C-alpha positions in Angstrom: -11.1 -6.1 32.0 -14.5 -6.7 30.4 -16.8 -4.9 28.0 -20.6 -5.3 27.6 -22.1 -5.3 24.1 -25.9 -5.2 24.1 -26.2 -7.2 27.2 -23.4 -9.7 26.5 -20.2 -9.5 28.5 -16.8 -10.2 26.9 -13.4 -10.5 28.5 -11.0 -8.1 26.8 -7.9 -9.7 25.3 -4.4 -8.5 26.2 -2.5 -6.1 24.1 -3.1 -6.0 20.3 -4.8 -9.1 19.0 -6.2 -10.8 15.9 -9.8 -12.0 15.9 -12.1 -14.0 13.7 -15.9 -13.9 13.3 -17.6 -17.3 12.7 -21.0 -17.9 11.1 -22.6 -20.4 13.6 -25.3 -21.2 11.0 -22.6 -23.1 9.0 -20.9 -25.8 11.2 -18.1 -27.9 9.7 -14.4 -28.3 9.5 -12.8 -25.2 8.0 -9.1 -26.0 7.8 -6.2 -23.7 6.6 -2.5 -23.7 6.4 -2.2 -27.5 6.1 -4.6 -28.1 8.9 -2.6 -25.9 11.3 -5.7 -23.6 11.6 -9.1 -25.2 12.0 -12.5 -23.5 12.8 -15.7 -25.3 13.7 -17.8 -22.8 11.8 -17.4 -20.8 8.6 -15.0 -17.8 9.1 -16.6 -14.6 7.8 -14.3 -11.8 9.0 -10.7 -11.3 10.3 -9.6 -8.2 12.1 -7.0 -6.8 14.5 -7.3 -4.3 17.3 -7.1 -3.6 20.9 -9.5 -3.3 23.9 -13.1 -3.8 22.7 -12.4 -3.6 18.9 -13.3 -7.2 18.3 -16.8 -6.8 19.6 -17.8 -3.3 18.4 -18.8 -4.7 15.0 -21.8 -6.4 16.7 -22.9 -3.1 18.3 -22.6 -1.2 15.1 -24.4 -3.8 13.0 -27.4 -4.2 15.4 -27.8 -0.5 16.1 -27.1 0.8 12.6 -24.4 3.2 14.1 -21.9 2.6 11.4 -22.3 2.3 7.6 -18.8 0.9 6.8 -18.6 -2.6 5.2 -22.4 -3.0 5.1 -21.9 -6.5 3.7 -20.3 -7.7 6.9 -22.9 -5.8 9.0 -25.7 -7.4 7.1 -24.1 -10.8 7.7 -24.1 -10.2 11.5 -27.8 -9.2 11.3 -28.7 -12.3 9.4 -26.9 -14.6 11.9 -28.6 -12.9 14.8 -32.0 -13.0 13.1 -31.7 -16.8 12.5 -30.0 -17.9 15.7 -31.0 -15.1 18.1 -27.4 -15.1 19.1 -24.3 -13.0 18.1 -21.7 -14.5 15.8 -19.0 -16.4 17.5 -15.9 -14.3 18.0 -12.6 -16.1 18.3 -9.5 -14.4 19.6 -7.0 -16.1 17.4 -3.8 -14.5 18.9 -3.4 -11.9 21.6 -0.8 -9.9 23.5 0.9 -9.0 20.2 2.7 -5.8 19.2 0.8 -3.6 16.8 3.2 -4.5 14.0 2.8 -8.3 14.6 -1.0 -8.0 14.8 -1.0 -6.3 11.4 1.1 -9.0 9.8 -0.9 -11.8 11.4 -4.2 -10.2 10.2 -2.9 -9.9 6.7 -1.6 -13.5 6.7 -4.9 -14.9 8.0 -7.0 -13.0 5.4 -4.8 -14.3 2.6 -5.1 -17.9 3.9 -8.9 -17.9 4.3 -9.6 -15.7 1.3 -11.9 -12.7 0.6 -15.5 -13.4 -0.6 -15.5 -10.3 -2.9 -12.5 -11.7 -4.8 -14.1 -15.1 -4.9 -11.1 -16.5 -3.0 -12.8 -17.5 0.2 -15.5 -16.8 2.7 -14.4 -13.6 4.4 -16.4 -10.4 4.1 -13.3 -8.3 4.5 -13.0 -5.5 1.8 -9.2 -5.1 2.2 -6.3 -7.4 2.4 -5.5 -6.3 6.0 -2.3 -4.9 7.4 -3.5 -1.3 7.3 -3.0 1.1 10.2 -3.7 4.8 10.9 -1.1 4.9 13.7 1.5 7.5 12.8 -0.6 8.9 10.0 -0.4 12.7 9.5 -3.3 14.3 7.7 -2.2 16.5 4.8 -2.8 20.2 5.4 -5.0 20.4 2.2 -7.3 17.6 3.7 -7.5 19.4 7.1 -8.4 22.7 5.4 -11.2 21.0 3.3 -12.6 19.2 6.4 -12.6 22.5 8.3 -14.5 24.2 5.5 -17.0 21.4 5.2 -17.8 21.4 9.0 -17.6 25.1 9.8 -20.5 27.4 10.6 -23.9 26.1 9.5 -22.4 23.0 8.1 -21.6 21.7 11.5 -23.7 18.5 12.1 -24.9 19.6 15.5 -26.0 23.0 14.2 -27.8 21.4 11.3 -29.9 19.5 13.9 -30.6 22.7 15.8 -28.0 22.0 18.5 -28.7 20.1 21.8 -32.0 20.8 23.5 -32.0 22.7 26.8 -33.2 19.6 28.6 -30.2 17.6 27.2 -27.8 20.3 28.2 -29.2 20.3 31.8 -29.0 16.5 32.0 -25.4 16.6 30.7 -24.5 19.3 33.2 -26.0 17.5 36.2 -24.4 14.2 35.3 -20.9 15.8 35.8 -21.5 17.7 39.0 -20.2 16.9 42.4 -19.3 13.2 43.2 -20.7 12.2 39.8 -17.7 13.8 38.2 -14.8 11.4 37.7 -12.4 14.2 38.8 -14.2 14.9 42.1 -11.7 15.3 44.9 -8.7 15.1 42.6 -6.1 17.8 41.9 -4.4 18.3 38.5 -0.6 18.1 38.4 1.4 21.0 37.1 2.1 19.1 33.9 -1.6 18.4 33.5 -2.5 22.0 34.0 0.0 23.1 31.4 -1.5 20.6 28.9 -5.0 22.0 29.5 -3.8 25.6 29.3 -2.1 25.0 26.0 -5.3 23.4 24.6 -7.4 26.6 25.0 -8.3 28.7 22.0 -7.1 26.2 19.5 -8.7 24.8 16.4 -9.4 21.1 16.4 -10.8 18.4 14.1 -12.9 16.0 16.1 -13.6 12.5 14.6 -16.5 10.9 16.5 -17.1 7.2 17.1 -19.6 7.4 14.2 -16.8 8.6 11.9 -18.3 12.2 11.7 -15.7 14.9 11.3 -16.3 18.2 13.1 -14.1 21.3 13.3 -14.3 23.2 16.6 -12.6 26.2 18.2 -13.4 25.5 21.9 -12.5 22.0 23.0 -13.5 22.5 26.6 -17.0 23.6 25.6 -17.4 20.7 23.2 -16.4 18.3 25.9 -18.8 19.9 28.4 -21.8 19.7 26.0 -21.0 16.1 24.9 -20.3 14.8 28.4 -16.6 14.0 27.6 -13.5 14.3 29.8 -11.7 17.5 28.7 -8.3 16.3 30.0 -8.6 13.0 28.2 -9.5 14.8 24.9 -6.5 17.1 25.5 -4.2 14.1 25.8 -5.6 12.7 22.5 -5.0 16.1 20.8 -1.5 16.3 22.1 -0.7 12.8 20.9 -0.2 11.4 24.5 -3.3 9.1 23.9 -4.6 7.6 20.7 -8.3 7.8 21.3 -10.8 8.5 24.0 -14.2 6.7 24.0 -13.8 6.3 20.2 -13.0 10.0 19.6 -10.0 11.1 17.7 -8.7 14.7 18.0 -6.4 16.5 15.5 -5.0 19.8 16.4 -5.2 22.2 13.4 -3.1 25.2 12.6 -4.6 28.5 13.9 
């Protein structure tokens, strides 16, 4: 499988993996763990993930879509500005379990060292090894998020909602053969999943890390050009994410 990031195509690694960003402006021999690990350029970031995770930082940095770890994002911009190329991304280890990838990420960050702690060259702001898999949001947090994003506080409502032109384009893009479900029939189990998802309260976390409380998942998917069935699977726990979206089912 492949992914395309701003015109550059990358082959996706297998399973969970650990990756390293290198600053191609600074060539040399960067050796760690008694010369067991050697990079030809200065390492600036270590991460773990799955699918396109290793490359999404480039997209976020050059499109200003994400404000987390602005130091790392600015480093990517500086490299691109000077070289007119993206930073080099090394897949250090792949086809790992989630647990092993977390351990390896933490080990590598410790070996190379974080820049903010004056221990090395990495722009990481944590020691690694963190995960949100299995995390259950406290009810108090869910309630607060629901209050913050309800009614006129909803980000889409603040912007006046989608224009009529946008709604028409979204609708046309999912009709007939353009719809990925065209000609397919839902299984009994799938229909039950969809039926159970109606009239529920959900907390949507967008790829931009915006949290929105909704009461009609099907309508939200229709307006935002998303697969309703895939979002239902995320909400029921059968799938972790869909197109970067997370879905948390709230108590009614």
